N, C-alpha and C positions, 0 to 999 in steps of 0.2 A: 571565264563560265562554268567550269569546273569548281574553281575556289566560290562562286556564286550558289550551287550547287551544294558544296559540301556545308558550305557554311547552313545553307537552308534544312541539309538531312541532321547539323547536330543542332540547331537550332530546335527541329521539332521534337530530338530525342531527349534536349536539356527539359521541353517545357512538357514533356508529358512523366518525366519523375520530378519529384517533390526536392526541392532544395534542400534540406536536411529532415532529420525526422525532426517529428511532431515534440514539442519542448514538455517535459513532465512538469504537470503543477505542482508545487512547493506543497513541504509537507509540516506540520505544525506538530512533534512528538511532545507528549508530557509526561513526565515519571517524577520519579523522588530520586532524591539529591545523591544516593549512594548505590543504584541499581547499575550493575556493569554491562547484563546483559542487553539493558534499553540503547545505552551507547554503542554497543556496538550492531544491532538492530539499525541504529540510526547511521551508525556510517557503512553499514551494507547498502540499506536505499541510499544512501546520498552515493554510495562509489556507482550505482547503475543510473545513476543519473539526475536524481529528484531532489530539486535544493531542498532545504534540511536546514529546520529550523530545532533544537532543543531546549524544553525547559522543565526547570526543576520544578514543579508544582506541592505545596504545603499541604493539601488534601483533595488527594487523587480520588477517593471511592464519590465525593460532594462533587465533583468534574465530569465524572463516568455517572452518577445517576440524573447530571445536570443535560447530560448528553445523551440518555437513551440507556444505556447500558446497563442491563441487569446486573445483578452481583455472578448470577451461574454464568457470563457469561464473560468471568472477568478476567484479565493478564496482571502484566505490569505494570507496561505500560497502554497510553491514548492518546489516537493520531487524529489531527482533522484536513482532511486531500480533500479542498472543495466542499462540497456540501456533504459530502461524508463522514462519517466517524469510523474509523479500522482501530480496532481494539485488539494487543497480544502481537505475538509473532507469525502475523499474517505472511507466507509468502507471497513475493515481489510479483507470479503470475498470474496471481489471486488477485493482487490491485488492480494489477493491469487488465486484468479483465472486466471490472466492477468500472473504473476510468473509463473503458471502452464501450462496455453495455448500456450504461445510464442508467441503471435500472432503479426504481422507483423507495428506494428501500433509505430509512438512516445510514446503515453502514452493513460490517460484516467483521465476525470477533470470530479467533481462536482460542479458546478460553485453555487456561492454566498457561503455561510453558513447558510446552512440549521441546523432549529434546530433539535435535537434530535440524529445526528450526533458525531460521536466521538468527543469528545472534546468541542462538541456543548450543552449545556444545553435546559431543554425544551424538550416539547410533540415533537411526529415524526408528522407534517405536510405530509402528503399525499407522495408518493413516491418517493424513491430518484434515478432522471437518470442521470447515469454516462453514459457520452461523449467522443469518441475517439479523441483524437488531430489529428488535420490535415486535413482530409476531409473538402472542402472549405463549402460542404452541413451539416450538425448537422447528426449524424450518432449514437445513440446505444447503449449503449458494454455493458450495465447491467441495471437494473431497480431492484432497494431494495424495 
């Protein structure tokens, strides 16, 4: 009788918890062949559990335009994650928020190559302002 009760309790506990954390979606990262910080960013995201494909692209500016990334939002690499575009060294917490909230936007961008972001050495210099890709006027998605 005690074994049955213990089994029922354990079954209820297990049923109430996920078997494992949700799998992270695959990322395709497009970069130039010589960019070391892009490679470091890809390794960072892979270490956090994202399946990663890295492609050395011969014409990143054309790819960025096709994906809707304006020149003012550009960084050194561009990623596709599901239906979203993520431009630059966006911190993983912001990427995770994008994927969790699923807003109706093209994607997000951290313009330039700010020091202290994943893949970029050096100390953080001020907040990271992550913008929405698409609107005519700058729209902030997150400040990290």
